[in-house]
Structures are given as C-alpha cells and as structure tokens.
KEFI-254363 format. One record per residue (C-alpha): residue in one letter; z, y, x. Coordinates in steps of 0.05 Angstrom, whole numbers, padded with zeros to 5 digits, always signed. Each point is the difference from the previous one (the first is absolute). Example, Ala and Ser with C-alpha at 12.3 -4.5 7.8 and 13.67 -1.06 7.14 Angstrom:
BEGIN
A+00156-00090+00246/S-00013+00069+00027/
This chain:
BEGIN
M+00147+00332+00557/R-00055-00019+00030/F-00057-00049-00033/D-00050-00032+00040/D-00069+00037+00027/N-00042-00048-00014/K+00023-00011-00077/I-00007+00066-00015/E-00075+00006+00030/E-00010-00057-00042/I+00030+00035-00065/K-00039+00065+00013/N-00069-00054+00013/R+00010-00033-00064/V+00032+00055-00045/D-00054+00044-00040/I+00024+00063-00013/V-00043+00016-00048/E+00022-00060-00049/L+00075+00021+00028/A-00009+00073-00024/S-00035-00021-00070/E+00062-00031-00019/Y+00031+00061+00004/L-00047+00056-00026/T-00074-00002-00024/L-00058-00001+00055/K-00074+00016-00005/K-00053-00001+00049/A-00028+00057+00038/G-00053-00019+00053/R+00039-00038+00056/N+00065+00020-00025/F+00042-00005-00067/V+00031+00055-00031/G+00052+00010-00050/L+00060+00054-00026/C+00060+00004+00058/P+00058-00039-00022/F+00048+00052+00049/H-00034+00057-00037/Q-00019+00028-00064/E-00072+00027-00001/K-00058-00002-00047/T-00057-00023+00043/P+00004-00058+00049/S+00015+00007+00069/F+00030-00064+00029/T-00049-00035+00030/V+00008-00084+00028/N-00051-00028+00035/R-00002-00068+00013/E-00039-00004+00066/K+00045+00029+00033/Q+00064-00017-00049/I+00032+00061-00005/F+00019+00057-00054/Y-00004+00073+00007/C+00014+00055-00056/F-00040+00069+00013/G+00046+00032-00042/C+00077-00016+00018/G-00012-00030+00072/Q+00023-00058-00012/G-00036-00059+00040/G+00011-00069+00030/N-00017-00079-00005/A+00015-00054-00055/I+00073-00010+00030/T+00020+00077+00000/F-00030+00006-00072/L+00040-00055-00028/M+00073+00042+00036/K-00028+00068-00028/I-00015-00031-00075/S+00061-00043+00003/G+00048+00036+00040/K+00004-00072+00034/S+00024-00002+00072/F-00051-00021+00063/P+00031-00080-00001/E-00004+00003-00081/A-00067+00015+00005/I-00016-00043+00046/K+00027-00065-00033/D-00034+00021-00071/L-00068+00007+00038/A+00010-00067+00036/Q+00016-00029-00067/K-00061+00027-00035/T-00045-00017+00055/G+00030-00069+00016/V+00020+00019+00072/V+00058-00047+00023/L+00056+00046+00035/P+00052-00031+00054/P+00060+00026-00006/P+00004+00071+00020/R+00024+00017+00074/L+00059+00031-00008/T+00041+00059+00049/S+00064-00009+00035/K+00027+00039-00056/E-00033-00034-00059/S+00027-00055-00037/R-00022-00044-00070/E+00053+00044-00034/N-00044+00068+00011/E-00046-00028-00050/S-00010+00054-00045/L+00040+00012-00060/R-00060+00014-00046/E-00023-00065+00017/K+00062-00035-00011/I+00010+00026-00065/T-00080-00015-00029/A+00020-00065+00022/L+00058-00005-00042/N-00034+00031-00060/L-00057-00055+00006/R+00051-00054-00003/A+00041+00031-00056/A-00063+00007-00034/Q-00013-00082+00010/H+00068-00007-00036/F-00015+00046-00053/A-00066-00047-00011/R+00030-00060+00004/N+00053+00014-00058/L-00051+00022-00048/Y-00025-00070+00002/S+00071-00029+00008/P+00042-00020-00068/A+00039+00067+00007/G-00078+00044-00010/K-00012-00037-00066/E+00014+00065-00038/A-00040+00035+00049/R-00052-00037-00001/L-00003+00000-00077/Y-00001+00078+00013/L-00058+00000+00034/Q-00037-00047-00044/N+00026+00043-00059/R-00035+00061+00042/E-00070-00044+00003/L+00004-00002+00075/T-00044-00056+00041/E+00030-00036+00046/D-00057+00017+00049/T+00029+00063-00018/I+00075-00005+00015/K-00003-00039+00070/Q-00054+00063+00007/F+00053+00047+00004/R+00056-00046+00022/L+00041+00007-00075/G+00068-00028+00020/Y+00067-00009-00040/A+00072+00023+00024/P+00057-00050-00027/D+00059+00036-00037/S+00034-00022+00051/W+00043+00053+00045/S-00015-00044+00071/S-00068-00042-00012/L-00045+00043+00049/A+00073+00009+00047/D+00005-00071+00000/Y-00070-00010+00025/I+00000+00045+00046/E+00068-00014+00034/R-00026-00077+00002/S-00064+00024+00035/G+00051+00033+00056/V-00031+00066-00016/P+00047+00059+00013/L+00028+00015-00079/K+00012+00082+00033/L-00069-00005+00008/A-00025-00015-00066/E+00044+00056-00025/Q-00049+00045+00040/A-00050-00030-00027/G+00027+00015-00075/L+00003-00073-00026/L+00073-00012+00006/I+00055+00063-00015/P+00072+00000+00038/G+00060-00015-00030/K+00081-00014+00015/E+00018-00030+00058/G-00060-00011+00039/K-00040-00029-00058/F-00058+00006-00032/Y-00041-00005-00067/D-00065-00011-00020/R-00041+00074-00025/F-00045-00035-00044/R+00032-00049-00058/G-00035-00037-00058/R-00055+00037+00011/L-00073-00007+00002/I-00025+00021+00068/F-00061+00036+00029/P-00006+00004+00083/I-00025+00065+00015/E-00055-00013+00057/N-00029+00058+00042/I-00070+00013+00020/F-00001-00057+00053/G+00019-00055-00047/E+00080+00005+00026/V+00063-00008-00051/V+00032+00063+00012/A+00040+00012-00060/F+00008-00034-00077/G+00004+00026-00070/G+00045-00041-00061/R-00004-00001-00071/I+00050-00021-00038/L-00017-00058-00054/D+00055+00015-00052/K+00032+00066-00029/G+00033+00038+00057/E-00008+00063+00043/P-00030+00013+00044/K-00064-00031-00023/Y-00025+00011+00058/L+00034-00004+00071/N-00043+00006+00076/S+00021-00006+00060/P+00030+00062+00048/E-00041+00033+00044/S+00003-00041+00079/P-00026-00005+00059/V-00060-00022-00023/Y+00001+00029-00078/I-00019+00072-00026/K-00010+00008-00071/G-00044+00056-00003/K-00047-00031+00071/N-00013-00060-00042/L-00048-00018-00060/Y+00013-00070-00041/G-00066-00046+00011/L-00031+00046+00044/N-00008-00060+00047/K-00029-00052-00049/T-00047+00058-00039/K-00023+00035+00059/D-00070-00031+00006/E-00010+00000-00085/I+00011+00077+00009/R-00051+00008+00053/R-00053-00044-00039/N+00013+00042-00063/G+00000+00072+00036/F+00072+00019-00044/A+00067-00020-00002/L+00049+00004-00061/I+00075+00019+00015/V+00044-00027-00048/E+00082+00005-00004/G+00025-00075-00011/Y+00000-00066+00038/F-00029-00036-00073/D-00052+00063-00007/L-00033-00023+00064/I+00005-00082-00007/S-00024+00004-00070/L-00060+00040+00022/V-00010-00043+00049/N+00013-00067-00039/A-00058+00023-00047/G-00037+00015+00050/V+00001+00075+00016/G+00013+00001+00079/N-00012+00068+00019/V+00070+00021-00018/V+00070+00021+00040/A+00073+00019-00020/T+00045+00047+00013/L+00061-00030+00015/G+00069+00031-00037/T-00023+00062+00032/A-00042+00068-00017/L-00068+00000+00029/T+00001+00019+00073/R-00041+00040+00054/E+00009-00063+00043/H-00024-00044-00067/L-00068+00032+00008/E-00005+00014+00065/L+00005-00086-00004/L-00055+00002-00050/R-00048+00047+00026/R-00008-00055+00055/Y-00041-00045-00054/T-00030+00060-00055/V+00017+00065-00014/D-00021-00013-00082/I+00059-00007-00046/V+00022-00025-00072/A+00067+00026-00009/L+00019-00050-00055/F+00077+00023-00013/D+00038-00029-00060/P-00002+00030-00064/D+00073+00025-00005/T+00034+00064+00018/A+00021-00030+00074/G-00072-00025+00006/R-00029+00073-00017/K+00043+00038+00043/A-00015-00048+00058/L-00071+00019-00011/D+00014+00074-00005/R+00035-00001+00063/S-00051-00037+00036/L-00053+00049-00021/E+00005+00050+00051/L+00000-00055+00058/F-00062-00028-00028/L-00034+00057+00020/E+00037+00027+00073/M-00021-00086+00018/R-00069+00030-00022/M+00003-00062-00050/K-00056-00011-00055/A+00047-00013-00054/R-00013-00016-00068/V+00058-00009-00054/L+00001-00051-00050/I+00051-00010-00055/L-00006-00059-00036/P+00004-00004-00085/G+00051-00036-00033/N+00047+00025+00041/C-00016-00061+00034/D+00026-00003+00082/P-00056-00038+00045/D+00037-00068-00018/D-00005+00009-00071/Y-00063+00020+00001/I-00037-00059+00034/K+00030-00051-00030/K-00010+00030-00075/F-00076+00026+00012/G-00025-00032+00069/K-00037+00017+00062/D-00068+00032-00035/N+00038+00050-00040/L+00041+00029+00055/E-00051+00000+00047/S-00040+00038-00051/L+00059+00056-00004/I+00004+00003+00066/S-00078+00012+00005/R+00012+00064-00044/A+00070+00030+00037/Q+00012+00069-00004/P-00018+00039+00066/L+00072+00031+00030/S-00022+00067-00030/D-00013-00018-00071/Y+00076-00028-00008/Y+00029+00054+00044/I-00027+00054-00054/E+00005-00043-00066/N+00068-00029+00015/V+00037+00050+00048/I-00034+00069-00013/G-00008-00022-00074/G-00041+00051-00050/G+00028+00060-00008/K-00023+00039-00062/T+00045+00069+00003/F-00016+00044+00058/E+00078-00020+00019/D-00027-00064-00001/K-00058+00014+00035/R+00041+00046+00055/E+00051-00060+00011/M-00065-00050+00001/I-00022+00053+00068/K+00067+00003+00027/T+00002-00088-00003/A-00064+00003+00022/M+00011+00033+00064/E+00058-00026+00027/F-00034-00062-00004/I-00070+00024+00027/N+00044+00040+00058/K+00017-00061+00039/I-00069-00038+00000/S-00017+00008+00076/D-00078-00012-00002/Q-00030+00058-00021/K-00061-00036-00035/E+00048-00042-00039/K+00035+00062-00027/A-00069+00038-00015/L-00016-00059-00041/F+00065-00015-00039/I-00009+00080-00005/K-00055-00010-00040/R+00021-00053-00042/I+00048+00028-00018/A-00033+00060-00027/E-00060-00043-00031/K+00062-00041-00040/T+00043+00058-00021/G-00052+00054-00003/I+00046+00048+00042/N-00047+00041+00047/E-00016-00031+00063/E+00006+00065+00039/L+00070+00017-00032/L+00026-00072+00029/I-00033+00017+00071/R+00036+00077-00003/E+00066-00037-00004/L-00002-00033+00058/P+00040+00035+00047/R-00036+00031+00066/T+00049-00031+00052/E-00019-00067-00033/I-00071-00012+00026/K-00002-00041+00057/Y-00052-00016+00042/I-00001-00067+00050/R-00007+00013+00072/T-00001-00056+00045/K+00033+00009+00070/P-00053+00024+00055/R-00017-00059+00032/H-00012+00026+00080/D-00041-00051+00043/I+00027-00025+00060/N-00023+00023+00065/A-00008-00069+00031/D-00044-00037+00037/T-00053-00051-00042/V+00010-00049+00052/E+00070-00005+00008/L+00010-00005-00078/H-00058-00055+00000/L+00047-00045+00049/I+00060+00017-00046/Q-00044-00025-00059/L-00023-00063+00040/M+00080-00009+00021/L+00010-00006-00079/E-00058-00049-00018/Y-00003-00046+00053/P+00073-00008+00022/Q-00020-00043+00063/K-00014+00060+00034/I+00059+00030-00003/I+00031-00039+00060/Q-00055+00015+00032/A-00006+00075+00005/E+00077-00013+00013/K-00020-00046+00066/E-00057+00051+00020/N+00055+00062-00004/I-00062+00032-00046/L+00053+00045-00037/S+00016+00031+00067/Y-00080+00034-00006/F+00009+00024-00065/L-00009+00083-00003/Q+00038+00009-00070/P+00072+00000-00006/K+00004-00023-00065/V-00056-00051-00003/K+00036-00023+00060/S+00073-00005-00028/L-00032-00039-00066/G-00040-00050+00052/E+00080-00013+00028/K+00032-00004-00063/I-00067-00058-00016/I+00027-00037+00061/D+00067-00003-00016/T+00001-00015-00071/Y-00042-00058+00019/K+00043-00029+00050/L+00050+00006-00040/L-00024-00028-00065/G-00063-00041+00017/F-00043+00053-00049/V-00016+00076-00001/D-00022+00036-00064/I-00015+00080+00008/G+00045+00010-00071/M+00063-00026+00035/I-00004+00047+00054/L-00033+00057-00018/P+00028+00015-00073/A-00035+00038-00043/D+00028+00072+00012/E+00006-00002+00069/D-00065+00019+00042/A-00046-00004-00061/P-00068+00019+00035/L+00008-00052+00050/R+00015-00055-00054/E-00058+00019-00033/R-00053+00007+00050/I+00028-00079+00024/F-00003-00026-00071/Q-00070+00037-00007/L-00033-00037+00060/M+00034-00058-00020/I-00034-00003-00069/K-00068+00026+00032/A-00018-00045+00050/L-00029-00067+00001/P+00037-00069+00013/T-00005-00017+00075/G-00026-00067+00028/S+00048-00030+00062/E-00060+00011+00041/M-00017+00076-00015/L+00075+00020-00008/E+00011-00025+00072/K-00067+00043+00020/I+00024+00063-00045/F+00080-00010+00028/A-00022-00001+00072/D-00049+00060-00021/N+00052+00047-00032/V+00055-00011+00063/R-00062+00025+00038/Q-00009+00070-00034/I+00079+00003-00003/K+00004-00005+00070/K-00055+00040+00020/K+00019+00053-00044/W+00074-00009+00031/F-00038+00012+00074/K-00039+00058-00017/D+00065+00030-00027/Q+00043-00021+00064/H-00069+00033+00042/R+00012+00073-00045/Q+00066-00011+00012/I-00003+00000+00078/K-00047+00054+00006/I+00047+00047-00047/K+00059-00010+00064/L-00051-00003+00052/T-00023+00070-00019/K+00071+00026-00006/A+00019-00032+00062/Q-00052+00028+00031/E+00013+00074-00024/S+00073-00009+00026/G-00023-00034+00076/N+00038-00054-00013/D-00035-00044+00045/F+00054-00058-00003/L-00010-00004-00072/I-00086+00014-00001/E+00001-00076+00054/E+00048-00035-00056/L-00042+00019-00052/L-00077-00018+00034/R+00040-00074+00016/E+00012-00008-00071/K-00077+00015-00020/E-00018-00048+00053/N+00044-00053-00025/L-00022+00022-00073/L-00065-00001+00016/M+00004-00072+00026/E+00032-00028-00058/E-00051+00029-00038/K-00055-00031+00039/E+00033-00072-00024/L-00002+00016-00064/N-00073+00020+00001/
C-alpha cells in the first residue's frame, strides 16, 4: 500500500514530534533538544532525545531512532499505513485513497483495524443500551455508586441486556461477519454455526489502549451471580498484561502530579477520577506485569500502590514488590484503614483525606520489612528473617538499590549490616557492561550526504539522477544510500529507523543520528550550496583514490615490463584528468 508522496510530506510538516512524543512520555527541555526516559528500554538517566527543528528522535542508550511516523509505529505497534492514517487525522490532512498494487485489495485491510472498528461499534451499542428502557436498572446502579453523568460518558460505560443475541443481532444487521466478532471476543460460538453474546445482563466497561482505541471490554453483573466480573479474552488487539485501564484518560494528570496511583478494579479507578483524583491507573484482572510498568514509566517512575486491603490484595501487592525494584520504580505502598478499598474510602472520607494518606504512604523498603520479613525476636526468628531478606535482596539488579535496601533492613531490624553483606554470594555481584562501540571508518562527507538525503528527501532523487553514490568509497555507506533511494521510490517516505535496525550497524546508525541532531536546519538556498559542495568533495576524494589505484597498477606494470597494460593505464589516467578538470 503506497500513499501519495506529497501527502506524507504534508503530514511530516504539520506534525510536531515533541507534542506527539509528549503524549506517551514526559520530556524536558535541554538546550535545543528535549530529553526523557526512553520508552523502548529501561534506564535511570534520560538518553531519549527529541529534536523539534529536525522532527527526529534518537535514544543514545538503545539506538532506537526515527521521525514522527516511525515513533508512532514503534510505540504503538502500528503498521506504516495505520500510522499514516492516525497522523493524518491528528494533523487534519485529508488522504486520498491509497494507491494499491495489483496484488492488494481492500480485503487486505488488517485484522487489527477491523477488530478495532468493530469494538468501537460495540461500545456505542452498549452505551445506547444504557440509556434505553432495558438499561434502567444499570442506570440506577450507577446513581447509587454516585457517579456523575460526565464520568459515565468519559469512560463510555454501557449495558449488555440479559439476552442471548442482542449484540450478535446488531452485528449481523450491520453486515459484519460474526466470525470477526468471535475473534474480537464479543461473541461465543454455539451449535449449528450460531453465535451468542459473551456479555449478558452486565454493566459494560470499554477498555481503551493508550491511543484511545477500544480494544476489549469488562462486564460487571448487576444481580447476584458468578463471575462477578467478566473480561474479554485476549485478541489480536488486546493482551491483558500490556494494557492499563484508564491510562489513556489519566496520563496527563499523572504527569502533572509527578506520580501515579495503581489500583486493582474498574470502580476503584472510576470513583477516584469521579472525586477529582485523576492520576490513577488500574490493572485488568491480572497481576501487575513488567509490560504494565514499562508502559507507566513513559509518564512517571514514582508510584503509590493502592491495592485492596483483603488477603488477595495484599498477596497481589507482595508479588509486585520485586517487580517495582526490578523496573527501578520509586514505589510507595498504602493500605487504607478500616478495611476499605479505594472506592469505599473516597466515598466515606473524601478526596482530601485520601490525599493526606497518600502523602504519608510507606516507602517500599519499609513496607517489605514490616509486612513481609516481620519483626523476629528470638535467634531463630532473626535467622529466618535474614534468609527471607537475602532471597529478596539477591533479586535486586541495581547495586545502589541493593546497598540502600540492606542498610534499611539493618536499621529497622537491628541486624548487623556487615552480616547481611556477607550473606551475598560472590557470584551474585554483577557489573553492568555496556557493549563497546567502535567508531566506523567512514568518510564524514559521505555520511553528511546521507544525512542531507534523510532530512531533505527531495535530494534523494537528485542523488540518484546524478549517480552520486557511484563515487562513494565506503561500501557500507554506499549500500545505505542505495537502500534510502529504493525505500523512497517504493514508499514515498524514508526513515533511518526502518532501514537500519537498532541491532544492525549500530556505530553507523549512531554517527548519522548524531549528525542529524547536532546539525542546524538549512534554508533552501543554503541547502543547494551545501549539497553541491558536499558532492564536489565526495568526487574529489573519489578521483584522488582513482589516481592512487592507477599509480599502484602502473608501478606493477612497469616492474613486469607489460607495455600494453602501461599504455592502457596511461590512457585511463588521461581520461580521469579530463573528467576531474570538468569537475573543477
């Protein structure tokens, strides 16, 4: 699928990569650039760099880089056509129908796009049901939970009637294949090719991904029955452990407050937002995962775990402790008094009291020491405490975190710090080694021309017409230039991140991004001058190299007395001098 070249350039000119990246992570101004924690790998010190003038990003830690289009592709897992469509909508660019090759047709639209579109229609159907006569009981239920109309609409809450085929009938009338609805997790296959609704007689919570797309649903039963909550199964657009409920709506508040509250349930989150506490996310009926925290790290590394006070909630919290440390999150823990969950507490005591408790939440180390290790009194108790503590400490990868944790345990328990340190196995101490980066032996002028081709795509066709790459002396750089030309002719768009993956030719990739980020933007007149001068330098170096090679060959021919070859090489040298004269 190929889009019009001019439209792609229009999108690139209209989009602001700083604003786009700021939707998914927190950036701070640093000179001409903006920096933040990289969303593509774990780091403590920001090395993810965004340049507004060049509309590019690059991480000097992991090597990921590109422009606004590839940023959206990488962070969302979207295809190139999907990213183009999203950015066109965001920037107000009207796209004509994409040019399809003979092998392509509209039936090749991705399964992901089809399911996302179907989920949106299902969410709209459920929302209409909520305000229909059949949804009266559900509306009363929401009123009793003190939710405002704005909150109900903000979270797109809906209702699934207690019917076997309300949604199935609606989907069938819409002309959408029921098999697709099964793949989306909306319908369940029955006998004789029939389908019935997965959600029946339930309040519906649409689950949105970070981009606001409806990817799944949760349903709560209104009467007595099991299960109390029913969630969509995983699908091509939904993986439980990779989505946090509400994050799409609360990410700005998380950034504004500088930390995030993590709760367990739909109503915990919705009630807090309803009461004015907006910096909150919820897990989706699954244990907290590494992917959850990688998603959250884009916006903050400071979190307060606000899990339910019951046994299941405490166990979920205990399981999460190691993960918080492994992901280098600055975690605090809050167990609400009176056996209240967040939904109960905010209704009984209000926002101010909750925020006061949050401000005094325990550091992770203190919670672990008091609630997991315990406070042993006898020698046997203390020996068991040391064993439990060291099993946990040995799982902490960061050496500074490990040292601080040991010190804190020693302070809180009275166990000698040296005794704890001696318990660390020698083989456990790890040193973080960065992969050595060897500078590529590439000619700077050749790399500079590649940089100009990437930043000013109009120069790609000129470089091809003038056959400039034939004068390149470095095979890797020449090959990269050929890839740029081929990619641009195929897609009407080129990005270094697409043609040089992070794990391939890392030194070359890093050199090019450094040139792009450091170089100042160029006006059209100056661009022509710089480009022409760059081409002239490349050709000069090429002629110099040709003369060197002819000289070596002549010496060998004279030593061997090969008069025919000598005459041929002299003619070649004369022709070369004439070409060089034209260049000058």
